[in-house]
N, CA, C, O and the ligand as a Tripos MOL2 file, in Angstrom:
@<TRIPOS>MOLECULE
protein
  289   287    73     0     0
PROTEIN
NO_CHARGES

@<TRIPOS>ATOM
      1 N          17.3440   -6.9710   13.9680 N.3       1 MET1
      2 CA         17.0600   -7.4670   12.6310 C.3       1 MET1
      3 C          16.7870   -6.3500   11.6340 C.2       1 MET1
      4 O          15.9260   -5.5140   11.9100 O.2       1 MET1
      5 N          17.4280   -6.2870   10.5530 N.am      2 GLU2
      6 CA         17.3160   -5.2980    9.6030 C.3       2 GLU2
      7 C          16.0680   -5.2910    8.8570 C.2       2 GLU2
      8 O          15.6280   -6.3310    8.3660 O.2       2 GLU2
      9 N          15.4460   -4.1190    8.7400 N.am      3 GLU3
     10 CA         14.1040   -4.0860    8.0570 C.3       3 GLU3
     11 C          14.4170   -3.8010    6.5620 C.2       3 GLU3
     12 O          15.2160   -2.9290    6.2220 O.2       3 GLU3
     13 N          13.8020   -4.5160    5.7740 N.am      4 ILE4
     14 CA         14.0060   -4.2830    4.2550 C.3       4 ILE4
     15 C          12.8320   -3.3290    3.7940 C.2       4 ILE4
     16 O          11.6410   -3.5470    4.0140 O.2       4 ILE4
     17 N          13.3450   -2.2510    3.1280 N.am      5 MET5
     18 CA         12.3220   -1.3770    2.6140 C.3       5 MET5
     19 C          12.2350   -1.4050    1.1120 C.2       5 MET5
     20 O          13.1920   -1.6990    0.3960 O.2       5 MET5
     21 N          11.0740   -1.0930    0.6870 N.am      6 LYS6
     22 CA         10.9170   -1.0550   -0.8370 C.3       6 LYS6
     23 C          10.3510    0.3330   -1.1610 C.2       6 LYS6
     24 O           9.6330    0.9660   -0.3870 O.2       6 LYS6
     25 N          10.7330    0.7440   -2.3640 N.am      7 THR7
     26 CA         10.3790    2.1040   -2.8290 C.3       7 THR7
     27 C           9.3550    1.9720   -3.9130 C.2       7 THR7
     28 O           9.5370    1.1860   -4.8430 O.2       7 THR7
     29 N           8.2670    2.7310   -3.8190 N.am      8 ILE8
     30 CA          7.1950    2.7070   -4.7370 C.3       8 ILE8
     31 C           7.0940    4.2370   -5.2710 C.2       8 ILE8
     32 O           7.1700    5.2060   -4.5160 O.2       8 ILE8
     33 N           6.9280    4.3160   -6.5640 N.am      9 VAL9
     34 CA          6.5830    5.6420   -7.2200 C.3       9 VAL9
     35 C           5.0890    5.6680   -7.5010 C.2       9 VAL9
     36 O           4.5170    4.7920   -8.1500 O.2       9 VAL9
     37 N           4.4570    6.8000   -6.9340 N.am     10 CYS10
     38 CA          3.0890    6.9830   -7.1010 C.3      10 CYS10
     39 C           2.7920    7.2350   -8.5510 C.2      10 CYS10
     40 O           3.3030    8.1940   -9.1310 O.2      10 CYS10
     41 N           1.9410    6.3600   -9.1780 N.am     11 PRO11
     42 CA          1.5760    6.6330  -10.6360 C.3      11 PRO11
     43 C           0.8320    7.8880  -10.8940 C.2      11 PRO11
     44 O           0.7760    8.3650  -12.0280 O.2      11 PRO11
     45 N           0.2230    8.4660   -9.8040 N.am     12 GLU12
     46 CA         -0.5460    9.6980  -10.0050 C.3      12 GLU12
     47 C           0.3170   10.9170   -9.9890 C.2      12 GLU12
     48 O           0.1540   11.7900  -10.8420 O.2      12 GLU12
     49 N           1.1890   11.0140   -9.0980 N.am     13 CYS13
     50 CA          1.9110   12.3340   -8.9160 C.3      13 CYS13
     51 C           3.4130   12.1660   -8.8650 C.2      13 CYS13
     52 O           4.1170   13.1740   -8.8140 O.2      13 CYS13
     53 N           3.9770   10.8960   -8.8770 N.am     14 GLY14
     54 CA          5.4190   10.6660   -8.8850 C.3      14 GLY14
     55 C           6.0080   10.7190   -7.5420 C.2      14 GLY14
     56 O           7.2330   10.6550   -7.4350 O.2      14 GLY14
     57 N           5.2630   10.8300   -6.5120 N.am     15 GLU15
     58 CA          5.7970   10.8140   -5.1910 C.3      15 GLU15
     59 C           6.4870    9.5450   -4.8710 C.2      15 GLU15
     60 O           6.0140    8.4840   -5.2790 O.2      15 GLU15
     61 N           7.5980    9.5800   -4.1510 N.am     16 ILE16
     62 CA          8.3350    8.3260   -3.7860 C.3      16 ILE16
     63 C           7.8060    7.8820   -2.4110 C.2      16 ILE16
     64 O           7.8900    8.6290   -1.4360 O.2      16 ILE16
     65 N           7.2710    6.6840   -2.3490 N.am     17 ILE17
     66 CA          6.6530    6.0870   -1.1070 C.3      17 ILE17
     67 C           7.5980    4.9260   -0.6370 C.2      17 ILE17
     68 O           7.8990    4.0300   -1.4270 O.2      17 ILE17
     69 N           8.0440    4.9440    0.5960 N.am     18 THR18
     70 CA          8.8180    3.9100    1.0560 C.3      18 THR18
     71 C           7.9100    2.9740    2.0060 C.2      18 THR18
     72 O           7.1780    3.4840    2.8540 O.2      18 THR18
     73 N           7.9830    1.7510    1.8450 N.am     19 VAL19
     74 CA          7.1480    0.9060    2.6700 C.3      19 VAL19
     75 C           8.1820   -0.2580    3.0440 C.2      19 VAL19
     76 O           9.1510   -0.5860    2.3610 O.2      19 VAL19
     77 N           7.8030   -0.7940    4.2120 N.am     20 ALA20
     78 CA          8.6150   -2.0280    4.7130 C.3      20 ALA20
     79 C           8.2410   -3.2050    3.6760 C.2      20 ALA20
     80 O           7.1300   -3.2460    3.1480 O.2      20 ALA20
     81 N           9.1150   -4.0330    3.4540 N.am     21 ALA21
     82 CA          8.9620   -5.1970    2.4800 C.3      21 ALA21
     83 C           7.8110   -6.1160    2.9660 C.2      21 ALA21
     84 O           7.0940   -6.7090    2.1580 O.2      21 ALA21
     85 N           7.6530   -6.2190    4.3190 N.am     22 ASP22
     86 CA          6.5470   -7.1420    4.8000 C.3      22 ASP22
     87 C           5.3120   -6.4480    4.6650 C.2      22 ASP22
     88 O           4.2940   -7.1180    4.8400 O.2      22 ASP22
     89 N           5.1930   -5.2150    4.3850 N.am     23 GLU23
     90 CA          3.8470   -4.5800    4.1470 C.3      23 GLU23
     91 C           3.5690   -4.4140    2.7000 C.2      23 GLU23
     92 O           2.4590   -4.0370    2.3250 O.2      23 GLU23
     93 N           4.5960   -4.6970    1.8140 N.am     24 ALA24
     94 CA          4.3930   -4.5780    0.2940 C.3      24 ALA24
     95 C           3.9190   -5.9130   -0.1980 C.2      24 ALA24
     96 O           4.5540   -6.4590   -1.1000 O.2      24 ALA24
     97 N           2.9160   -6.4530    0.2880 N.am     25 GLU25
     98 CA          2.4520   -7.7640   -0.1610 C.3      25 GLU25
     99 C           1.4210   -7.5220   -1.2970 C.2      25 GLU25
    100 O           0.7800   -6.4770   -1.4060 O.2      25 GLU25
    101 N           1.3220   -8.5900   -2.1330 N.am     26 LEU26
    102 CA          0.4280   -8.5310   -3.2630 C.3      26 LEU26
    103 C          -1.0770   -8.2040   -2.7160 C.2      26 LEU26
    104 O          -1.6340   -8.8230   -1.8080 O.2      26 LEU26
    105 N          -1.5910   -7.1700   -3.4080 N.am     27 SER27
    106 CA         -3.0670   -6.7970   -3.1020 C.3      27 SER27
    107 C          -3.1930   -6.0120   -1.8820 C.2      27 SER27
    108 O          -4.3320   -5.6780   -1.5540 O.2      27 SER27
    109 N          -2.1230   -5.6320   -1.0930 N.am     28 SER28
    110 CA         -2.1980   -4.7660   -0.0210 C.3      28 SER28
    111 C          -2.3190   -3.3100   -0.5970 C.2      28 SER28
    112 O          -1.9130   -2.9950   -1.7150 O.2      28 SER28
    113 N          -2.8920   -2.5050    0.2440 N.am     29 ARG29
    114 CA         -3.0950   -1.1580   -0.2220 C.3      29 ARG29
    115 C          -2.3760   -0.0940    0.6240 C.2      29 ARG29
    116 O          -2.1350   -0.2980    1.8140 O.2      29 ARG29
    117 N          -2.0520    0.9920    0.0230 N.am     30 LEU30
    118 CA         -1.4180    2.1420    0.7320 C.3      30 LEU30
    119 C          -1.8880    3.4050    0.1350 C.2      30 LEU30
    120 O          -2.4170    3.4420   -0.9760 O.2      30 LEU30
    121 N          -1.6920    4.4500    0.8850 N.am     31 VAL31
    122 CA         -2.2050    5.7340    0.4770 C.3      31 VAL31
    123 C          -1.0170    6.6760    0.1850 C.2      31 VAL31
    124 O          -0.1240    6.7740    1.0270 O.2      31 VAL31
    125 N          -0.9670    7.3370   -0.9070 N.am     32 CYS32
    126 CA          0.0690    8.2490   -1.2340 C.3      32 CYS32
    127 C          -0.1400    9.5050   -0.3410 C.2      32 CYS32
    128 O          -1.2400   10.0560   -0.2860 O.2      32 CYS32
    129 N           0.9350    9.9430    0.3550 N.am     33 GLU33
    130 CA          0.8520   10.9450    1.3310 C.3      33 GLU33
    131 C           0.7890   12.3230    0.5560 C.2      33 GLU33
    132 O           0.4070   13.3190    1.1710 O.2      33 GLU33
    133 N           1.1210   12.4020   -0.6540 N.am     34 ASN34
    134 CA          1.1360   13.5970   -1.4100 C.3      34 ASN34
    135 C          -0.2400   13.9040   -2.0790 C.2      34 ASN34
    136 O          -0.7690   15.0100   -1.9690 O.2      34 ASN34
    137 N          -0.7920   12.8750   -2.7790 N.am     35 CYS35
    138 CA         -2.0070   13.2040   -3.4780 C.3      35 CYS35
    139 C          -3.2110   12.3840   -2.9810 C.2      35 CYS35
    140 O          -4.3150   12.5030   -3.5100 O.2      35 CYS35
    141 N          -2.9850   11.5880   -1.9980 N.am     36 TYR36
    142 CA         -3.9870   10.6990   -1.2890 C.3      36 TYR36
    143 C          -4.5430    9.7460   -2.2140 C.2      36 TYR36
    144 O          -5.6500    9.2900   -1.9300 O.2      36 TYR36
    145 N          -3.9610    9.3550   -3.2960 N.am     37 SER37
    146 CA         -4.4410    8.3260   -4.0760 C.3      37 SER37
    147 C          -4.2700    6.9770   -3.3450 C.2      37 SER37
    148 O          -3.2850    6.7840   -2.6320 O.2      37 SER37
    149 N          -5.2330    6.0380   -3.5230 N.am     38 ILE38
    150 CA         -5.1550    4.7670   -2.9170 C.3      38 ILE38
    151 C          -4.4330    3.8040   -3.9310 C.2      38 ILE38
    152 O          -4.8940    3.6310   -5.0590 O.2      38 ILE38
    153 N          -3.3430    3.2140   -3.5160 N.am     39 LEU39
    154 CA         -2.6350    2.4190   -4.4360 C.3      39 LEU39
    155 C          -2.6780    0.9330   -3.9890 C.2      39 LEU39
    156 O          -2.5320    0.6200   -2.8070 O.2      39 LEU39
    157 N          -2.8860    0.0190   -4.9930 N.am     40 GLU40
    158 CA         -2.9020   -1.3870   -4.6740 C.3      40 GLU40
    159 C          -1.7230   -2.0770   -5.3640 C.2      40 GLU40
    160 O          -1.4820   -1.8720   -6.5530 O.2      40 GLU40
    161 N          -1.0260   -2.8570   -4.6370 N.am     41 ILE41
    162 CA          0.1890   -3.5050   -5.1550 C.3      41 ILE41
    163 C          -0.3220   -4.7010   -5.9530 C.2      41 ILE41
    164 O          -1.1100   -5.5370   -5.5130 O.2      41 ILE41
    165 N           0.2270   -4.6900   -7.2090 N.am     42 THR42
    166 CA         -0.1460   -5.6170   -8.2220 C.3      42 THR42
    167 C           1.0030   -6.5560   -8.6030 C.2      42 THR42
    168 O           0.8120   -7.5350   -9.3250 O.2      42 THR42
    169 N           2.2220   -6.2280   -8.0890 N.am     43 SER43
    170 CA          3.3520   -7.0640   -8.2310 C.3      43 SER43
    171 C           4.3090   -6.8610   -7.1840 C.2      43 SER43
    172 O           4.4810   -5.7140   -6.7700 O.2      43 SER43
    173 N           4.9850   -7.8630   -6.6780 N.am     44 GLU44
    174 CA          5.8830   -7.7120   -5.5850 C.3      44 GLU44
    175 C           7.3330   -7.4620   -5.9920 C.2      44 GLU44
    176 O           8.0540   -6.6760   -5.3790 O.2      44 GLU44
    177 N           7.7540   -8.2130   -7.1240 N.am     45 ASP45
    178 CA          9.1310   -8.1800   -7.4730 C.3      45 ASP45
    179 C           9.2230   -8.2780   -9.0100 C.2      45 ASP45
    180 O           9.0850   -9.3630   -9.5740 O.2      45 ASP45
    181 N           9.4450   -7.1870   -9.6500 N.am     46 PRO46
    182 CA          9.6070   -5.8790   -9.1700 C.3      46 PRO46
    183 C           8.2560   -5.2580   -8.6460 C.2      46 PRO46
    184 O           7.1770   -5.6050   -9.1260 O.2      46 PRO46
    185 N           8.3540   -4.4090   -7.7300 N.am     47 ILE47
    186 CA          7.1780   -3.9040   -7.1280 C.3      47 ILE47
    187 C           6.3470   -2.9690   -8.0880 C.2      47 ILE47
    188 O           6.9070   -2.0180   -8.6330 O.2      47 ILE47
    189 N           5.0730   -3.2260   -8.2860 N.am     48 GLU48
    190 CA          4.2690   -2.3320   -9.0870 C.3      48 GLU48
    191 C           2.9740   -2.0340   -8.4010 C.2      48 GLU48
    192 O           2.4600   -2.9050   -7.6990 O.2      48 GLU48
    193 N           2.4170   -0.8780   -8.5530 N.am     49 VAL49
    194 CA          1.1570   -0.5190   -8.0760 C.3      49 VAL49
    195 C           0.2180    0.1070   -9.0250 C.2      49 VAL49
    196 O           0.6250    0.7020  -10.0230 O.2      49 VAL49
    197 N          -1.0670   -0.0190   -8.7240 N.am     50 THR50
    198 CA         -2.0650    0.6560   -9.5770 C.3      50 THR50
    199 C          -2.9240    1.4680   -8.6840 C.2      50 THR50
    200 O          -3.1070    1.1670   -7.5050 O.2      50 THR50
    201 N          -3.4820    2.5650   -9.2980 N.am     51 VAL51
    202 CA         -4.3700    3.4390   -8.4650 C.3      51 VAL51
    203 C          -5.7190    2.8610   -8.5520 C.2      51 VAL51
    204 O          -6.1930    2.4670   -9.6180 O.2      51 VAL51
    205 N          -6.3490    2.8120   -7.4020 N.am     52 ILE52
    206 CA         -7.7540    2.2030   -7.3350 C.3      52 ILE52
    207 C          -8.6530    3.2210   -6.7150 C.2      52 ILE52
    208 O          -8.2220    4.0520   -5.9160 O.2      52 ILE52
    209 N          -9.8870    3.1550   -7.0790 N.am     53 ASP53
    210 CA        -10.9540    3.9840   -6.4170 C.3      53 ASP53
    211 C         -11.7040    3.1590   -5.4650 C.2      53 ASP53
    212 O         -12.2030    2.0940   -5.8310 O.2      53 ASP53
    213 N         -11.8180    3.6150   -4.1940 N.am     54 VAL54
    214 CA        -12.3970    2.8190   -3.1720 C.3      54 VAL54
    215 C         -13.4290    3.6890   -2.4490 C.2      54 VAL54
    216 O         -13.1920    4.8670   -2.1800 O.2      54 VAL54
    217 N         -14.6040    3.0670   -2.1350 N.am     55 ASP55
    218 CA        -15.6230    3.7390   -1.3530 C.3      55 ASP55
    219 C         -15.1260    3.9310    0.0830 C.2      55 ASP55
    220 O         -14.4960    3.0170    0.6170 O.2      55 ASP55
    221 N         -15.3750    5.0660    0.7320 N.am     56 PRO56
    222 CA        -15.0000    5.1630    2.1040 C.3      56 PRO56
    223 C         -15.3530    4.0900    2.9750 C.2      56 PRO56
    224 O         -14.5800    3.7410    3.8680 O.2      56 PRO56
    225 N         -16.6000    3.4650    2.7670 N.am     57 ASP57
    226 CA        -17.0180    2.3880    3.5420 C.3      57 ASP57
    227 C         -16.1880    1.2080    3.4210 C.2      57 ASP57
    228 O         -15.8750    0.5500    4.4140 O.2      57 ASP57
    229 N         -15.8050    0.8990    2.2050 N.am     58 GLU58
    230 CA        -14.9300   -0.2180    1.8990 C.3      58 GLU58
    231 C         -13.5190    0.0020    2.6330 C.2      58 GLU58
    232 O         -12.9540   -0.9040    3.2460 O.2      58 GLU58
    233 N         -13.0780    1.1350    2.5200 N.am     59 LEU59
    234 CA        -11.6780    1.3720    3.0900 C.3      59 LEU59
    235 C         -11.8130    1.1200    4.6140 C.2      59 LEU59
    236 O         -10.8800    0.5420    5.1730 O.2      59 LEU59
    237 N         -12.8130    1.4760    5.2780 N.am     60 ASP60
    238 CA        -12.8970    1.2680    6.7110 C.3      60 ASP60
    239 C         -12.8150   -0.1920    7.0930 C.2      60 ASP60
    240 O         -12.1480   -0.5650    8.0580 O.2      60 ASP60
    241 N         -13.5600   -1.0790    6.2570 N.am     61 GLU61
    242 CA        -13.4310   -2.4590    6.4250 C.3      61 GLU61
    243 C         -11.9960   -2.9450    6.2540 C.2      61 GLU61
    244 O         -11.5480   -3.8000    7.0180 O.2      61 GLU61
    245 N         -11.3010   -2.4500    5.3210 N.am     62 ASP62
    246 CA         -9.9470   -2.9420    5.1450 C.3      62 ASP62
    247 C          -9.0940   -2.5690    6.2490 C.2      62 ASP62
    248 O          -8.1710   -3.3190    6.5650 O.2      62 ASP62
    249 N          -9.3150   -1.4280    6.9030 N.am     63 ASP63
    250 CA         -8.4410   -0.9910    8.0770 C.3      63 ASP63
    251 C          -8.8120   -2.0240    9.1860 C.2      63 ASP63
    252 O          -7.8570   -2.4470    9.8380 O.2      63 ASP63
    253 N          -9.9450   -2.4550    9.4740 N.am     64 PHE64
    254 CA        -10.1730   -3.3940   10.4760 C.3      64 PHE64
    255 C          -9.5150   -4.7100   10.2330 C.2      64 PHE64
    256 O          -8.9890   -5.3270   11.1590 O.2      64 PHE64
    257 N          -9.5320   -5.1680    8.9620 N.am     65 ASP65
    258 CA         -8.8460   -6.3560    8.5710 C.3      65 ASP65
    259 C          -7.3920   -6.4020    8.8520 C.2      65 ASP65
    260 O          -6.8530   -7.3800    9.3720 O.2      65 ASP65
    261 N          -6.7350   -5.2620    8.4770 N.am     66 GLU66
    262 CA         -5.3160   -5.0740    8.7080 C.3      66 GLU66
    263 C          -4.9810   -5.0970   10.1770 C.2      66 GLU66
    264 O          -4.0000   -5.7260   10.5740 O.2      66 GLU66
    265 N          -5.7900   -4.4100   11.0180 N.am     67 ASP67
    266 CA         -5.5210   -4.4690   12.4220 C.3      67 ASP67
    267 C          -5.5920   -5.8440   13.0560 C.2      67 ASP67
    268 O          -4.7950   -6.2020   13.9240 O.2      67 ASP67
    269 N          -6.5960   -6.6180   12.5830 N.am     68 GLU68
    270 CA         -6.6760   -7.9840   13.1180 C.3      68 GLU68
    271 C          -5.4550   -8.8270   12.5760 C.2      68 GLU68
    272 O          -4.9700   -9.6660   13.3340 O.2      68 GLU68
    273 N          -4.9870   -8.6750   11.4480 N.am     69 ASP69
    274 CA         -3.7870   -9.4280   11.0200 C.3      69 ASP69
    275 C          -2.5600   -9.0510   11.8920 C.2      69 ASP69
    276 O          -1.7430   -9.9110   12.2200 O.2      69 ASP69
    277 N          -2.4470   -7.7750   12.2540 N.am     70 GLU70
    278 CA         -1.2040   -7.4920   13.0300 C.3      70 GLU70
    279 C          -1.2870   -8.0880   14.4220 C.2      70 GLU70
    280 O          -0.2890   -8.4800   15.0270 O.2      70 GLU70
    281 N          -2.5800   -8.1400   14.9260 N.am     71 ASP71
    282 CA         -2.5610   -8.6180   16.3950 C.3      71 ASP71
    283 C          -2.3050  -10.1950   16.4130 C.2      71 ASP71
    284 O          -1.8810  -10.7400   17.4320 O.2      71 ASP71
    285 N          -2.5540  -10.8310   15.3610 N.am     72 GLU72
    286 CA         -2.3010  -12.2930   15.3820 C.3      72 GLU72
    287 C          -0.8970  -12.6130   15.0380 C.2      72 GLU72
    288 O          -0.5200  -13.7840   15.0100 O.2      72 GLU72
    289 ZN          0.5910   10.4400   -5.2790 Zn       73 ZN73
@<TRIPOS>BOND
     1     1     2 1
     2     2     3 1
     3     3     4 2
     4     3     5 am
     5     5     6 1
     6     6     7 1
     7     7     8 2
     8     7     9 am
     9     9    10 1
    10    10    11 1
    11    11    12 2
    12    11    13 am
    13    13    14 1
    14    14    15 1
    15    15    16 2
    16    15    17 am
    17    17    18 1
    18    18    19 1
    19    19    20 2
    20    19    21 am
    21    21    22 1
    22    22    23 1
    23    23    24 2
    24    23    25 am
    25    25    26 1
    26    26    27 1
    27    27    28 2
    28    27    29 am
    29    29    30 1
    30    30    31 1
    31    31    32 2
    32    31    33 am
    33    33    34 1
    34    34    35 1
    35    35    36 2
    36    35    37 am
    37    37    38 1
    38    38    39 1
    39    39    40 2
    40    39    41 am
    41    41    42 1
    42    42    43 1
    43    43    44 2
    44    43    45 am
    45    45    46 1
    46    46    47 1
    47    47    48 2
    48    47    49 am
    49    49    50 1
    50    50    51 1
    51    51    52 2
    52    51    53 am
    53    53    54 1
    54    54    55 1
    55    55    56 2
    56    55    57 am
    57    57    58 1
    58    58    59 1
    59    59    60 2
    60    59    61 am
    61    61    62 1
    62    62    63 1
    63    63    64 2
    64    63    65 am
    65    65    66 1
    66    66    67 1
    67    67    68 2
    68    67    69 am
    69    69    70 1
    70    70    71 1
    71    71    72 2
    72    71    73 am
    73    73    74 1
    74    74    75 1
    75    75    76 2
    76    75    77 am
    77    77    78 1
    78    78    79 1
    79    79    80 2
    80    79    81 am
    81    81    82 1
    82    82    83 1
    83    83    84 2
    84    83    85 am
    85    85    86 1
    86    86    87 1
    87    87    88 2
    88    87    89 am
    89    89    90 1
    90    90    91 1
    91    91    92 2
    92    91    93 am
    93    93    94 1
    94    94    95 1
    95    95    96 2
    96    95    97 am
    97    97    98 1
    98    98    99 1
    99    99   100 2
   100    99   101 am
   101   101   102 1
   102   102   103 1
   103   103   104 2
   104   103   105 am
   105   105   106 1
   106   106   107 1
   107   107   108 2
   108   107   109 am
   109   109   110 1
   110   110   111 1
   111   111   112 2
   112   111   113 am
   113   113   114 1
   114   114   115 1
   115   115   116 2
   116   115   117 am
   117   117   118 1
   118   118   119 1
   119   119   120 2
   120   119   121 am
   121   121   122 1
   122   122   123 1
   123   123   124 2
   124   123   125 am
   125   125   126 1
   126   126   127 1
   127   127   128 2
   128   127   129 am
   129   129   130 1
   130   130   131 1
   131   131   132 2
   132   131   133 am
   133   133   134 1
   134   134   135 1
   135   135   136 2
   136   135   137 am
   137   137   138 1
   138   138   139 1
   139   139   140 2
   140   139   141 am
   141   141   142 1
   142   142   143 1
   143   143   144 2
   144   143   145 am
   145   145   146 1
   146   146   147 1
   147   147   148 2
   148   147   149 am
   149   149   150 1
   150   150   151 1
   151   151   152 2
   152   151   153 am
   153   153   154 1
   154   154   155 1
   155   155   156 2
   156   155   157 am
   157   157   158 1
   158   158   159 1
   159   159   160 2
   160   159   161 am
   161   161   162 1
   162   162   163 1
   163   163   164 2
   164   163   165 am
   165   165   166 1
   166   166   167 1
   167   167   168 2
   168   167   169 am
   169   169   170 1
   170   170   171 1
   171   171   172 2
   172   171   173 am
   173   173   174 1
   174   174   175 1
   175   175   176 2
   176   175   177 am
   177   177   178 1
   178   178   179 1
   179   179   180 2
   180   179   181 am
   181   181   182 1
   182   182   183 1
   183   183   184 2
   184   183   185 am
   185   185   186 1
   186   186   187 1
   187   187   188 2
   188   187   189 am
   189   189   190 1
   190   190   191 1
   191   191   192 2
   192   191   193 am
   193   193   194 1
   194   194   195 1
   195   195   196 2
   196   195   197 am
   197   197   198 1
   198   198   199 1
   199   199   200 2
   200   199   201 am
   201   201   202 1
   202   202   203 1
   203   203   204 2
   204   203   205 am
   205   205   206 1
   206   206   207 1
   207   207   208 2
   208   207   209 am
   209   209   210 1
   210   210   211 1
   211   211   212 2
   212   211   213 am
   213   213   214 1
   214   214   215 1
   215   215   216 2
   216   215   217 am
   217   217   218 1
   218   218   219 1
   219   219   220 2
   220   219   221 am
   221   221   222 1
   222   222   223 1
   223   223   224 2
   224   223   225 am
   225   225   226 1
   226   226   227 1
   227   227   228 2
   228   227   229 am
   229   229   230 1
   230   230   231 1
   231   231   232 2
   232   231   233 am
   233   233   234 1
   234   234   235 1
   235   235   236 2
   236   235   237 am
   237   237   238 1
   238   238   239 1
   239   239   240 2
   240   239   241 am
   241   241   242 1
   242   242   243 1
   243   243   244 2
   244   243   245 am
   245   245   246 1
   246   246   247 1
   247   247   248 2
   248   247   249 am
   249   249   250 1
   250   250   251 1
   251   251   252 2
   252   251   253 am
   253   253   254 1
   254   254   255 1
   255   255   256 2
   256   255   257 am
   257   257   258 1
   258   258   259 1
   259   259   260 2
   260   259   261 am
   261   261   262 1
   262   262   263 1
   263   263   264 2
   264   263   265 am
   265   265   266 1
   266   266   267 1
   267   267   268 2
   268   267   269 am
   269   269   270 1
   270   270   271 1
   271   271   272 2
   272   271   273 am
   273   273   274 1
   274   274   275 1
   275   275   276 2
   276   275   277 am
   277   277   278 1
   278   278   279 1
   279   279   280 2
   280   279   281 am
   281   281   282 1
   282   282   283 1
   283   283   284 2
   284   283   285 am
   285   285   286 1
   286   286   287 1
   287   287   288 2
@<TRIPOS>SUBSTRUCTURE
     1 MET1         2 RESIDUE 1 A MET
     2 GLU2         6 RESIDUE 1 A GLU
     3 GLU3        10 RESIDUE 1 A GLU
     4 ILE4        14 RESIDUE 1 A ILE
     5 MET5        18 RESIDUE 1 A MET
     6 LYS6        22 RESIDUE 1 A LYS
     7 THR7        26 RESIDUE 1 A THR
     8 ILE8        30 RESIDUE 1 A ILE
     9 VAL9        34 RESIDUE 1 A VAL
    10 CYS10       38 RESIDUE 1 A CYS
    11 PRO11       42 RESIDUE 1 A PRO
    12 GLU12       46 RESIDUE 1 A GLU
    13 CYS13       50 RESIDUE 1 A CYS
    14 GLY14       54 RESIDUE 1 A GLY
    15 GLU15       58 RESIDUE 1 A GLU
    16 ILE16       62 RESIDUE 1 A ILE
    17 ILE17       66 RESIDUE 1 A ILE
    18 THR18       70 RESIDUE 1 A THR
    19 VAL19       74 RESIDUE 1 A VAL
    20 ALA20       78 RESIDUE 1 A ALA
    21 ALA21       82 RESIDUE 1 A ALA
    22 ASP22       86 RESIDUE 1 A ASP
    23 GLU23       90 RESIDUE 1 A GLU
    24 ALA24       94 RESIDUE 1 A ALA
    25 GLU25       98 RESIDUE 1 A GLU
    26 LEU26      102 RESIDUE 1 A LEU
    27 SER27      106 RESIDUE 1 A SER
    28 SER28      110 RESIDUE 1 A SER
    29 ARG29      114 RESIDUE 1 A ARG
    30 LEU30      118 RESIDUE 1 A LEU
    31 VAL31      122 RESIDUE 1 A VAL
    32 CYS32      126 RESIDUE 1 A CYS
    33 GLU33      130 RESIDUE 1 A GLU
    34 ASN34      134 RESIDUE 1 A ASN
    35 CYS35      138 RESIDUE 1 A CYS
    36 TYR36      142 RESIDUE 1 A TYR
    37 SER37      146 RESIDUE 1 A SER
    38 ILE38      150 RESIDUE 1 A ILE
    39 LEU39      154 RESIDUE 1 A LEU
    40 GLU40      158 RESIDUE 1 A GLU
    41 ILE41      162 RESIDUE 1 A ILE
    42 THR42      166 RESIDUE 1 A THR
    43 SER43      170 RESIDUE 1 A SER
    44 GLU44      174 RESIDUE 1 A GLU
    45 ASP45      178 RESIDUE 1 A ASP
    46 PRO46      182 RESIDUE 1 A PRO
    47 ILE47      186 RESIDUE 1 A ILE
    48 GLU48      190 RESIDUE 1 A GLU
    49 VAL49      194 RESIDUE 1 A VAL
    50 THR50      198 RESIDUE 1 A THR
    51 VAL51      202 RESIDUE 1 A VAL
    52 ILE52      206 RESIDUE 1 A ILE
    53 ASP53      210 RESIDUE 1 A ASP
    54 VAL54      214 RESIDUE 1 A VAL
    55 ASP55      218 RESIDUE 1 A ASP
    56 PRO56      222 RESIDUE 1 A PRO
    57 ASP57      226 RESIDUE 1 A ASP
    58 GLU58      230 RESIDUE 1 A GLU
    59 LEU59      234 RESIDUE 1 A LEU
    60 ASP60      238 RESIDUE 1 A ASP
    61 GLU61      242 RESIDUE 1 A GLU
    62 ASP62      246 RESIDUE 1 A ASP
    63 ASP63      250 RESIDUE 1 A ASP
    64 PHE64      254 RESIDUE 1 A PHE
    65 ASP65      258 RESIDUE 1 A ASP
    66 GLU66      262 RESIDUE 1 A GLU
    67 ASP67      266 RESIDUE 1 A ASP
    68 GLU68      270 RESIDUE 1 A GLU
    69 ASP69      274 RESIDUE 1 A ASP
    70 GLU70      278 RESIDUE 1 A GLU
    71 ASP71      282 RESIDUE 1 A ASP
    72 GLU72      286 RESIDUE 1 A GLU
    73 ZN73       289 GROUP 0 **** ****
């Protein structure tokens, strides 16, 4: 089965980030590998992201949530 990829341009540094379409869901977060900005997806089609500030504590909780989703 072919995986659909989406391209996101980092608003902070212009880095092009490629994510799987099933990971590019509304409100999901990703980290720019170039400037380490945390980006939250605000629109799926066309895909749009916004840079957000997150406490390290909050980020840890998000990681746990994502792991649980993948297991189910
Ligand atoms: Zn960036």
